[in-house]
ROFI-933162 format. One record per residue (C-alpha): residue in one letter; x, y, z. Coordinates in Angstrom, 3 decimals. Example, Ala and Ser with C-alpha at 12.3 -4.5 7.8 and 13.67 -1.06 7.14 Angstrom:
<nodes>
rest|X|Y|Z
A|12.300|-4.500|7.800
S|13.670|-1.060|7.140
</nodes>
This chain:
<nodes>
rest|X|Y|Z
M|-0.929|1.957|2.958
P|1.760|3.252|4.768
S|1.007|3.481|8.440
S|3.244|4.924|11.102
P|1.521|6.210|14.244
S|2.152|9.786|13.188
L|0.841|9.131|9.709
K|-2.090|6.923|10.536
S|-3.304|9.336|13.162
K|-4.007|11.683|10.270
R|-6.402|9.254|8.616
V|-9.459|10.917|7.242
R|-12.149|8.561|8.428
I|-15.145|10.194|6.832
A|-18.154|8.088|5.987
A|-18.691|9.988|2.759
V|-15.215|9.079|1.606
T|-15.497|5.393|2.398
A|-18.888|5.200|0.749
A|-17.719|6.912|-2.388
L|-14.649|4.728|-2.574
A|-16.671|1.561|-2.119
A|-19.119|2.644|-4.793
G|-16.419|3.897|-7.130
A|-17.806|7.419|-7.015
G|-15.843|10.331|-8.407
L|-14.037|11.804|-5.446
Y|-10.826|11.998|-7.442
T|-9.574|14.609|-9.832
A|-6.350|14.528|-11.850
G|-5.669|11.040|-10.510
A|-5.556|12.100|-6.854
A|-7.832|11.380|-3.936
S|-9.569|14.347|-2.393
A|-11.821|14.064|0.657
D|-15.049|16.068|0.412
R|-14.994|18.298|3.477
A|-18.016|20.431|2.547
V|-20.447|20.861|5.437
P|-23.600|18.817|4.716
R|-26.720|20.906|4.376
T|-28.999|18.064|5.473
D|-28.634|14.500|6.749
K|-29.580|13.259|3.256
E|-26.095|14.268|2.047
I|-24.456|11.938|4.577
P|-24.273|8.206|3.803
N|-25.432|6.021|6.673
L|-22.328|4.761|8.472
T|-23.719|1.307|9.194
Q|-24.686|0.840|5.553
V|-21.245|1.982|4.427
Q|-19.602|-0.587|6.681
D|-21.942|-3.277|5.382
K|-20.956|-2.413|1.807
I|-17.270|-2.611|2.716
K|-17.785|-6.036|4.276
A|-19.650|-7.249|1.200
F|-16.919|-5.926|-1.088
Y|-14.274|-7.875|0.836
G|-16.448|-10.990|1.038
D|-16.435|-10.896|4.824
T|-16.069|-14.293|6.461
V|-16.034|-15.019|10.183
D|-14.103|-17.914|11.736
A|-15.008|-19.923|14.829
S|-13.286|-17.423|17.108
G|-15.254|-14.518|15.645
Q|-12.388|-13.072|13.598
H|-13.237|-11.398|10.296
Y|-11.304|-12.113|7.099
A|-11.587|-11.180|3.436
S|-12.503|-13.863|0.924
A|-10.352|-14.930|-2.017
D|-13.439|-14.974|-4.262
S|-14.630|-11.503|-3.248
N|-15.034|-8.566|-5.590
Y|-12.071|-7.023|-3.802
A|-9.881|-10.004|-4.701
K|-11.122|-9.924|-8.299
Q|-10.295|-6.231|-8.653
V|-6.829|-6.791|-7.201
A|-6.237|-9.704|-9.588
D|-7.105|-7.520|-12.574
I|-4.610|-4.858|-11.471
E|-1.924|-7.486|-10.881
K|-2.517|-8.943|-14.340
K|-1.909|-5.553|-15.954
A|1.163|-4.954|-13.809
K|2.676|-8.317|-14.676
A|2.175|-7.691|-18.397
H|4.135|-4.458|-17.993
L|6.880|-6.158|-15.991
E|7.159|-8.939|-18.583
K|7.903|-6.275|-21.194
V|10.511|-4.753|-18.882
V|12.217|-8.134|-18.474
K|12.108|-8.772|-22.228
N|13.603|-5.376|-23.036
Q|16.290|-5.842|-20.423
A|17.282|-9.162|-21.996
K|17.562|-7.467|-25.392
D|19.732|-4.700|-23.970
Q|22.030|-7.201|-22.287
A|22.357|-9.158|-25.539
R|23.480|-5.949|-27.234
G|25.944|-5.201|-24.473
K|23.930|-2.189|-23.403
K|24.054|-1.370|-19.729
G|21.543|0.732|-17.874
A|19.867|1.168|-14.534
K|18.704|-2.036|-12.892
P|14.900|-2.394|-12.891
A|13.158|-2.241|-9.526
I|9.679|-2.141|-8.084
V|8.497|-0.345|-4.960
V|5.662|-1.783|-2.890
D|3.819|-0.276|0.055
L|2.843|-2.479|3.025
D|-0.635|-1.868|4.439
D|-3.296|-2.893|1.930
T|-0.727|-3.261|-0.836
T|1.325|-6.244|0.312
L|-0.395|-6.897|3.659
L|-4.162|-6.785|4.169
T|-5.375|-4.799|7.199
Y|-8.991|-6.020|6.968
N|-8.907|-8.211|10.087
Y|-7.289|-5.435|12.126
E|-9.797|-2.867|10.841
L|-12.758|-5.070|11.794
Q|-11.282|-5.745|15.234
Q|-11.056|-1.997|15.804
G|-14.402|-1.138|14.260
F|-12.554|0.845|11.558
H|-11.126|3.014|14.334
F|-7.349|3.191|14.098
T|-5.148|4.062|17.057
P|-1.331|3.878|17.191
E|-1.551|1.774|20.344
S|-3.895|-0.815|18.854
Q|-1.789|-1.030|15.699
D|1.377|-1.663|17.701
A|-0.316|-4.355|19.778
Y|-1.691|-6.055|16.663
L|1.541|-5.966|14.651
K|3.594|-7.203|17.588
S|1.477|-10.309|18.087
T|-0.299|-10.998|14.790
D|0.596|-11.474|11.139
M|-1.688|-9.726|8.685
A|-2.715|-11.827|5.713
A|-1.101|-11.101|2.368
V|-3.051|-9.103|-0.190
F|-4.389|-11.726|-2.585
G|-1.874|-12.537|-5.327
M|0.759|-10.010|-4.298
P|3.350|-12.485|-2.931
Q|3.227|-14.333|-6.234
L|3.672|-11.142|-8.253
V|6.461|-9.766|-6.072
N|8.303|-13.100|-5.930
W|7.996|-13.523|-9.690
A|9.458|-10.063|-10.242
Q|12.433|-10.888|-8.058
S|12.963|-14.200|-9.873
K|13.245|-12.244|-13.143
G|15.976|-9.968|-11.841
I|13.819|-7.067|-10.704
E|14.910|-5.606|-7.369
V|12.159|-5.267|-4.761
F|11.943|-2.395|-2.274
Y|9.380|-2.052|0.491
V|8.484|1.567|1.330
T|5.968|2.137|4.103
G|4.754|4.894|6.365
R|4.873|2.539|9.318
G|7.193|3.701|12.082
E|10.800|2.580|12.398
H|9.965|0.872|15.702
Q|7.680|-1.479|13.750
R|10.467|-2.780|11.504
E|10.991|-6.182|13.120
W|7.281|-7.004|13.334
S|6.712|-5.924|9.745
A|9.657|-7.871|8.322
R|8.485|-10.962|10.197
N|4.990|-10.584|8.765
L|6.222|-10.220|5.181
K|8.350|-13.346|5.491
N|5.681|-15.416|7.222
V|3.041|-14.778|4.536
G|5.318|-15.726|1.667
Y|7.264|-12.697|0.431
K|10.694|-13.941|-0.641
P|12.522|-10.618|-1.197
V|14.237|-9.966|2.112
A|13.068|-6.892|4.010
D|16.568|-5.907|5.126
T|17.766|-2.384|5.851
A|18.837|-1.879|2.241
H|15.413|-2.810|0.862
F|12.947|-1.865|3.587
F|12.225|1.810|4.287
L|10.093|2.915|7.232
K|9.322|6.418|8.476
N|11.780|7.596|11.100
K|10.723|10.892|12.645
Q|13.340|10.723|15.397
T|16.345|10.479|13.075
P|15.138|11.069|9.506
P|17.602|10.198|6.730
A|19.695|12.984|5.255
Y|18.339|12.394|1.748
L|14.905|13.685|2.850
A|15.143|17.465|2.759
C|11.818|17.724|4.612
G|13.283|15.811|7.542
A|10.787|14.895|10.257
K|8.068|17.076|8.707
C|7.633|15.196|5.441
T|4.160|14.726|4.066
T|3.335|11.249|2.809
V|4.032|12.310|-0.776
E|7.343|13.963|0.151
Y|8.484|10.989|2.197
K|7.570|8.386|-0.375
S|8.742|10.237|-3.488
G|11.928|11.313|-1.708
T|12.646|7.704|-0.800
R|12.039|6.586|-4.387
K|14.390|9.324|-5.578
Y|17.017|7.984|-3.203
I|16.526|4.417|-4.481
E|16.953|5.565|-8.071
S|20.119|7.457|-7.076
K|21.602|4.050|-6.226
G|21.420|2.970|-9.854
F|17.883|1.616|-10.055
D|15.015|2.430|-12.392
I|11.706|2.040|-10.575
V|9.639|0.482|-13.334
A|6.517|0.101|-11.180
N|5.267|1.573|-7.915
F|2.411|-0.122|-6.033
G|0.225|1.494|-3.383
D|-3.333|1.641|-2.070
Q|-3.336|5.442|-1.567
Y|-2.728|8.093|-4.188
S|-0.241|9.631|-1.761
D|1.774|6.405|-2.141
L|2.058|7.060|-5.859
Q|2.403|10.801|-6.370
G|5.658|12.727|-6.677
G|7.342|10.926|-9.552
Y|10.326|8.577|-9.608
A|8.418|5.623|-11.062
D|7.720|4.646|-14.671
R|4.295|3.183|-13.875
T|1.993|3.358|-10.858
Y|-0.591|0.797|-9.761
K|-3.351|1.783|-7.337
L|-4.839|-1.094|-5.337
P|-8.387|-0.746|-3.958
N|-8.937|0.383|-0.376
P|-12.336|1.714|0.714
M|-11.511|1.526|4.435
Y|-9.566|4.762|4.938
Y|-7.977|7.683|3.156
L|-4.458|9.034|3.738
P|-3.574|12.472|2.319
</nodes>
C-alpha cells in the first residue's frame, strides 16, 4: 500500500468502498478495483459509517492495550486470509526454486528470480496508525507516525520474505511512500524482522522532486505507471519478477511479474 503524501492524499475514502471490501462484495471487474461513485438516490444505498468501521475492527480482531492503542490480532479473520494467500505464494516460489535448481544442474543460465513487495499493508500493517487517525489519513500525521513509531509486520510476511531470500530469490521493496520517508521505512522493516536489506539498490520510493530517468511519466506517474515502470526497470537489470505482492490492485497492474498476490485491505482504496 504504497503511500507517499502525494499518493495517499488521493485515497478514496468512501464508506461504500470499505464496506464492500470488508464484505467481499463485487466492486471489482477484470481483476481491478473500481470505486462506485454513483450518486446515492436515498440514504438506504449508503452503508452506515460507524457500522462499517465496526466490521473492519472485527475483521482485524481489534485488541486494545493498556495505553489505549489498537492492534490487529494474529488469530483474526484478516490474519487467516493473509496466511492462506502466503501459503499459495510459497507453493509457487517453491516451484520456482526447484526449477532454478534443475536449470543450474543442466548448465542453463537465465534471469535471476526476484519478488517485489509493497510496504503499507503488504509488509507493514497500518492498522494502528489508521485507528489513531480515525481512518483519516493526512501526510503530516503519516510523517509524524513513521518518524517515531514502527508499524507491526503483516502477519507471516517476514517469514515468507526471509525464506525467499534464503532460497536465492532477490527481494525488492517498491512503495509509493515518499523519498523523504526512506530512513524511517528502512528502520521499520529491519526492526520488525525483514532480513533483506532495504538499501538503495533494493528499495524504491516515489521521488516527485527528482524522478528517475527510467520512468517516462516522470513526476506525473500514476500508481500503476510508477509501480510497473519500476518493475520493468528491475527486470532490465537481469531479474525475473516471479511474484509481486500488494494490497491494492494498482500495486499489481501493468505487467512485469509472473504472478501477483493481492493481500486484503478494507481500510482504503488507492487508484
